N, C-alpha and C positions, 0 to 999 in steps of 0.2 A: 706619280698618279694612276696612268693607264694598266701600271702593275695589278695596282691593287682593282681596278673594277676588272681585271679581266679577271684576276685572284678570286672578284665578290661573284662573278657570274659561273665559272665552275663549280664554285663552293654553290652557289643558287640553283643552279639547275641540277648537281646531283645530288640534291636536299628536293626539286622537284619532284623528281624521278621515284626515287626511295618514297616520298608522300603518297604519288600516283597508284606505285605499286599495292601500298599500305591499302587503298579504297580499292583494289581490285579481288584482294585477298579476301579482305572483311566486306565486298559488297557493303558500301557502308558512306553513305552519301553528305553525312556529315564532316568529310574530309575537302568536298567541293571547292566550301570555303577558303580553305586555309591552300588549297592552290590555285585559284583565283584569286589573292593577292600575291601568293607569289609569283603568281605567271606577272601579274601588275608591274611590283619591284621588278621581275627580269624585262619587261618590256620595256619600265623610264630608263633604267641604266646600258640601256644600248642606243636608244634615241639618244641618250645623253651623249653617246659614242662617234656616233653617226653624224650628228649634226653640232657637238662640242659645243653642248648646251652646259651654262654652272650653273648648276643649282646649290638651291640656297642650306645651308647646316641643316636646319627642320625635317627640311625633307627627304635628305641623306639621311641622316637617323631611321623616319619611318621606314622609307625603300629596307635600310637594314636589318628593323624591326621586321617585317612582313615577309621580309626574304627568305630570311639566313636564322633568326634569334628564334622567331615562332617553332618554323619546324625544326627547328634542332632541340627547343625544350620539348615539342611533342614527343620527337624521337625519342627521347634519353625518358620521358616521365615511360613510356610504353615497355620500352628493355627496364624500365623496374617494375616491370608488370601491371603499370598502372591505365586500365584501357581508355583513352581521347574519351571515346566517341560518351561511355560511363561518365566519364569527368562533364561533357557536357549534357547530359541529363541531368544528371546530379544536382549541379550547380541549378539548370533552368528551372528545376522543379523545389529547390529552397528559394528562392528569388519569389517564385509564384508563391507557395508557402508563405512567406517573411509579408508580400502586400493577401491575405487572405485568402487567393485563391485554390481553394483545395482541386478545383475540378481540373485546372491546367497543369498544376501540380503532379494528381493522378495520372493525363493525357502524358507526360512527359514519362513518367513513373514504367507504367504500361506502352510505350514505344518503347523503353530500353529496354525491359525484361523480355518481349517479344524479338526483340531484334541481339538480345543477349542473355540468351533463359539460367547459365549460368553468374546470374549478375548477384551479387550478395547485399551489395549496399542496395541494389532496387526491389529486390525484393523487403526485404527487412523494412524500409520506405513504405513502399506501395502498405505493407501490411499493419504497418502503426494507421498508417490514414483509413484502410480499411477500418483499422475499431473505433477511431476515433466516431467514424461515420454511423457503427454503429451492425455493420456488416462481419456480425465475428467467422463464420461461415468463413469467407475470402478472405480474413486475415487470417484466421487457422489454415487455413490454404499455402498462404503467404510466408508462415512462417513454418511448415513444414521443408516450403523450397529451400527454405534460406541454413535449415537444418541438412538439408541433404548439402547443401554445397559445404556449411561447418560443420560440420559433427561436436564440435567443442561451446557450438553458443548458445552455452546453455542460461542465458536470461528469454531464448527465443522459446525454449522445451518448459519452461514457468511460464510465456504466455502461455502455450497452447493450453497448456493445462488450466490455467486462470479463465480461461475461455473455454473450456468443456467445461467447467464446472458454473460458470454463468449460463453456460443454455441447457445446466439441468441434469452433465450424463458425470454421476459423481464418480460412476467406478472407472469408465477411463480414465477422468483424470485423476482421479484417488492412485490408478494403475503406472502416471506416468510420472508423478509422485515420489512414489517411490521406488521408481527406477532415478530418474532423475540428481534422489538424494544418497544413491546406491554412488554414482560418479562426484558428486558432490555434496556431501555431509555436511559443511557447514552452509548453506543455502539458505539462510534466516527464510527468507520470506518464503520458500518450499516449503520451509518443515509450519512456519504457521499456518501457510493454506493447507496440508495437508491432515495438519491437529484442529484444524476448524470443519474439515470433510467427517474425520470421527468422531467429533463432539458430537457434529450432526447425525450422525448412524449409531450415537448413544457407543463408542465404542475407543472408552477410556480409559481404559488398561492400554490399549494399542498405544493409544495418544501418550500418554505420562510413559512408555517404552520409550517410546521416537523421541521426545524432551531430555528425557533424560541421557539416551544419546549426543543429542544435539550439542548438549550442554559439555560435556569433550572438547568442541569444536569454537563454543561461544560463553567460554565461563562467566565470559561478566553483560551477556545479555538481559534487558530487564525486560526484553518482549519473548524470552522462553519460561524464564521463572515465572512472570506473570499469567501466560500462558498455564505453566505448569500447574498454577496454584486451583486455578479455576477448575482445571483436570479432578485431581485430587479434588478439590469438592465438591463432585458433582457423583467422586464415589464414596463420596459422608466421607472422607481420613484427610478429618479438619486440620488432625498435626500440624501434616506433611504441606500442607496447602497453608498454614501460615508462615510456617518456616518458609515456603513460597513467596508470599504477600510480601514478607518481610524482607527478604532478599533482594525484591524487586523494587522497593519503596526506596534500598538502603542503594542499588543502584541510583535512581532513579527518584528523586525526595518530590519530584512535581505530580507520580502516578498515582493521583488521589485517591483513584477507583482501588487500587490495595488494602489505601488506609482505611478505605469503607466498608471492603470487608473481612479485611485481619477485625473489625467495630463488628461486627457481626455476628461474626465466628466469636467472639470473647463473648457476645450475648447468649451465644448460644454454649457457653462453658461455665454461664451465669460469674462470668469476673468483671463485674458491672466499672472496676476501677481502669480496669484497661481498655473497656472497649470506649468508655469516656475518651480516655488520652487520643482515641484512633476516629471518633469522630469530628473532635473537635482538629483535629491533622485535615480530617474532611472538607471542613468549612471554606477551607481556602478557595476549591472547589466551585464556581459559582451553580455546575451543573447539581451538583450533588448536595449544595447547601441546606433545601431543603426540611430535603431526606436528613440528611445527617442531625437537623434540629429539634427534626420529630423522633428520632432515636435519641438524640440526647433527653428530649420531655420527655423517654420512659421508660429513660435510666432516674431519674429526679420521683419520676413516681414511686419507683420500686426503693428508691429510698425512702420515701415517703416525705421529700421534699416540694409540696405541690405550690406553692408559689414561684419558684425555678421551675415545674415542672410547664407551668401556666405560659410563664413567660417563654421558653423555649416554643413552645406548641404553636401557640402565639407571633409568632417571629414562624416559624415552618410556613402556620397557613396565611401572614402577610407576605410574604417572598410566591407560594406557588399556591392559590387558595384550596386545588383541589386534593390539597392534605387535610381539609377538611372533614371530608367526606371518607377518608382511610379515618382517621383518627377520630368517625364518629361509629366505624366496626371494631375500635381496640377495646376489648375488655378495660384495660389497666387505665383508659382516660373518662370511663363513668363517674369514678365523683371529683372529676374536674371538668362536666362535659355543660355544665351552665353557664363556665370564667371563657367557653372557645367561644371567640368573632367571629361571628358572622360572617361569610365574606357575601358577595355579587355575583356569584359563576357564570350568571348570563352575560357579565359586559369583558367578561379574562378568558382565553384560550390557552389550555391547557402547557405547560413548557412540556416539551420532546426530550429526553435524557439521550444524548448522544451518544449511546452506547451499539455495538453490536451487536447479531442476534444472542450468539454465543455469552455475552456479558451479560445481556435481559437473561437468559436463562440461568443464567450461575445466578445473578441477582434474587432472582425469583424461590430458586432452590433454596438460598441461605433464609429468606426471611419467612416461605412455608417451614423448615423447619426451626425456625426457630419463634414459629408459631406456637408448634409441634409439642419444643420443648418446653414454653411455657404453658401451654395445657397440664403438660404431665408433669411442674412446677406444680400446678394451679391442684391438681390434683391428688399428690404424695399430701399438701399444705390442709387438703378434706381427709382425705384418708386419717393423716395426723390425728383433726381435733376430734372426728367420726370413735377414734380407736380411745381416747381421752374420756369422750365422754362415755362409752362403753365402758372404760374402767373405772370413772366417779362408781356408774349403777352398779355395777360391782361391789365395788366398796360399800355402796349404801344400804347391798342389803343385809354382807357380812356385819355390817353394824346393828342395824336390825336386829 
């Protein structure tokens, strides 16, 4: 028993000395608590030996825990290149975040990175807090620190690009993304963001080349095919756009925007049967439903199916009353205008279509192209009628 106590004291004192020198070397007061606990355990053990007290099992376990086990664990994790103080600050920060105290969480992290500027986790967690608070410039500064510590943290590289884009620094963001994709060409998020920037700058050919390159690494990505479809749409390359939308819809059958775009492209090519099929598929999306019914009504009018057109159009107006105003301006609906149900627009708010800027731009382009094609078609029919009338007049003159 005495031998055990002597071994305990030698071991505990040795660990105490190691921890003390760690505190001196790092000039870190976080070790003080551990040293105090160790000192308490050693003192109790010495008193037990001197006064020959008998300590119960619980206190005995507690003494071993604070004097030997905890210090030994700290020394071991630091041997594995884990900073004890960093671990403490990170843990305290996470606890504060759990209780929704972001200010306290941030303070712990600021203390950590001030004491240990090379703390990768400290800078990264601090960057996320700043980003959440809307402090984008501070977040960028922290992410830069993260990358300086770990050059292969591509996610942080992407976050900087994303924040630069949010700050409307498109050129800087695109340059960073181009550099990132040279290092990690399979990163879909970076590809999509750079594609968005290219499209915003109307650099559609560059965007198409980039998406094609990205498909080598992500051949089953419906996002890439869908984005390529939009880019080809803006380039008026509707054939390739159709191929990409079909592939996107094949990979993800719930991507109803692809079906809707395919319906519009089929309209442009005057393939009413195919357009009808795609708009029927788009009906499964509540947000696209009124627009799909609206286009189905147009198809019926072009086929001469007035009753079906009236039904479809009134369903579209019932779901989204603002379709009434749109239908009023559509020449194809003039013959059935009197059968349109007039909605009370004052009591209804317009339904927002949850689309990205790029998707809105593409849909607008498709709608405008459809109108142009429709006008050309009508002009062609008018010209044909005029041509027939001229031929009739010539024929009459000959007969006379």
